[in-house]
N, C-alpha and C positions, 0 to 999 in steps of 0.2 A: 462857496461862500461859508465863512466861519460863523457859528452861532454865538460864540463867546469871544469877546475881545481879550487878548492876553495883556496882562499888566506889565508894562516895561520897566517899572521900578524894581530895584533890587532889594533884597532883605537888608534891614539895618544892621550895622556892625554892633558888637557888644559895647564899644565905647561911646556910642552916640546916645547922649541923654537929653538932646535938645527938644525932642518931641514931648507932647503933653501926655503923661502917663498917669494922671489922677484917677482914671477909671479902673486901673489894674488892681490896686489894693482896696478890698471892701472894708475890712476892719480887722483889728487883732483878734486872734482866737484866745479867749480867756477860759481855759479849762484847767482841771487839776494836772493833767498829763503835760500841758503846755507850760505850766508853772514849774514843773519838775525838770523839764529839759532846758528851761531858760537859765538854769544854774550852769549849764554847760555851754552857754552862748548860743543857743539855738532858740530862735523866736518863731512862733507860728502865727500865720495870717490866713484869713479867708480872702481868696482872690477871685478875679473874674474867670469864668470857665474857658474863655477864649484866649487868655494870656499865656505866654510861653515863659520859659525860665529867664531868657535875656531881658524881656520886658519887666518881669518881677524884680530882678536884680537892679535894673535901672530905676524903677519906681522906689525901691528902698533907698538907693543912693540919693534920689531927688528929694524924698520926703523926710528921711531921718538923718541924712548927711553922714552915714556910715558905709563902709565897703564890705559887702558879703564875700565870704570865702567860697560858699557853695549854696545852691538852692535846690531842695528836693520837693517834688510835687506829688500830691496824692489826689487821684480823682475818685469821688464817690458817685457811683452811677445812679441815675433815677430809678426809683422802685415804687411798688405799690404796697401800702401798709394799711393796717386796720386801725381806725380811729372812731371811737363811739359806735362800734358796730358796722361801719361802713368802710368800704375800700377807698382810700384816697391816694392820689399820686403825690409822691414826695420828689421834689426836683433835685437834680444832681448838683453837687458842689465840688469845689476844688479848693484844697488847702496847700499852702506852701510853708515849708520849714526852712528858715534862712539861718545859716551858720555864719557868725561874725568872728572876726579875729580877736585874739586875747586882748582885753582892755576896752574894746568897743561895747557899748550897751545901748539899748532902746528903752526909753520910759514909756510904758504903755498906759498908765493910769493917768 
């Protein structure tokens, strides 16, 4: 007897944007580096840690009505840091850098 039931649904294809992806994009990342690379049509977002590149791409299409050329993802691992003399746990994050085609833009402000 199997302990875990296999999910019979297949992975969603890249063109399927019919599902609700409002949980994927947390907020735009407003930093000095993000402002510098936005001049090259690369926009940076904080995204959910369990989101993949296809879901991020579809969420950008759904929310901002632009088509990304590529999506690059960076994971920041959780770590322990010192704050006010105590060790505290800093949770891991994920950021996505979305490259848009020439002429497309996203208004973040």
